[in-house]
N, C-alpha and C positions, 0 to 999 in steps of 0.2 A: 701660793696665790693662783698660779695657773690651774691647778687642780680644782680650786674653788670656782674659778670662772668657767671651766669646762663642765662642772657639775651643774652650775646655774644655767648655762646656755644650751643644755641638752634639749632638743625638741621633744615635745610630748604631744600625743594626739589631743585635739580639741574636744571638749565635751559640750553637748547642748542638751537642753531638757525637752526638745521636741523631736529628736531625730529617730526615736524608736517608734515608728508609725507606719501604717499601711493605708493605701487607698482601698477602702473596704467595699464601697459601692459607688457606681456611676450610673446615672440615668439620663437619658436624652429622649424626651417625648412622653407625654401622658395624655391619653384620650384624644389623640390626633394632633396635639399641640407640640410641635417639635421644639418650641422655645422653652418648654418646661424641662429644665435640666437641674441636676444636683449631683454633688460629690460628697461622700461621707468619708471622713478620716478616722481610723481607729488607732488610738494610742496604745502601744504595746507595753509600756512601763507606767508605773504609778507616778502621780504628781507631775505629769507633763502638761504644761499649759502655755509655754512660751512659743506661740505660733505667729506673733506679729511679724509682718514683712515676709511671710511665706507667700508664694505666688501661685495662683491658678492660671496656667498658661495653656492656650489653645494652639495646636500645631496643624498645619495643612496635612493632608494625607501623605504627601511625599516628603514632608519635613522642610520644605523650602521657605515657608513663611510661618510666622507665629504672632500671637497677640496675647498680651497679659490681660486676662479677663478680670482679675481681682488681685490686688496686693492686700493681704489681710491687715486691717488697720490696728488691731489690738490683740492681746492675748486672750485666752479662754481660761475660765476657772476650772481646774481639774476636778474639784469636788462636785461641780454642777454638770459635768459632761458625761459622766459614767464611762469615761474612756473614749468617747466619740464626740466629734463636732462636725458640722455640716456647712457647706456652701451651696447656695441654690439661687435660681432665678425667681423673680416675683411671680411669674406665671406658674412655676412649680409650687410655690407656697399657696397660691390661689387654688390650684387644682387639687392639692392634697390636704390643705388646711393645716399644714405643719410649717412653722416658721423656721427657716434655717438660721444658723448662727451668724452667717454673713451672706449678703445678697450680691450677685454679680449679674451683669448684662448678658443676655443670651447671644451666642454666636453659633448658629446651627451648621455652618459649613466647615467646621474644624473638629478635630479630635480633642477630648479633654485630658489634660495631664496635670497633676499637681507636683510642684517642685518646692524645695526648701528655700529659705532666704539666702 
C-alpha cells in the first residue's frame, strides 16, 4: 500500500499548452505616435492556443513599479494564428491598418514585458 501511495504522490512537472513561446517583436511608436505599441508572441510548438489569463505587464525602468496593461481574455485558435498572435493599442491598429488579436491601453512611460498566467 505504501509503495502505491508513493508512486501516486510523486510530483511531476506541470504541462501547459502555451509555455513554448517567445516574445518575437515589440514596437513602441509609429510615425511619431508613442502610444502606437504592439507585442507579437511566436508559439514554438504546434497546437498552442491556451493563452487566456496571460498578462502583458509594464514595468518602470528600475523595476520598482508595474502595471498590468492586459490580461488576455480568451484563448486563440492555433489553426488561425500561424504560430503567432498579437497584442496592440488602438493607435497602433489605426496607424498600421492591422488589427491585433487583443487591444491594450497605451502606457508610454514603462517597458513592455509579457508574462504567463
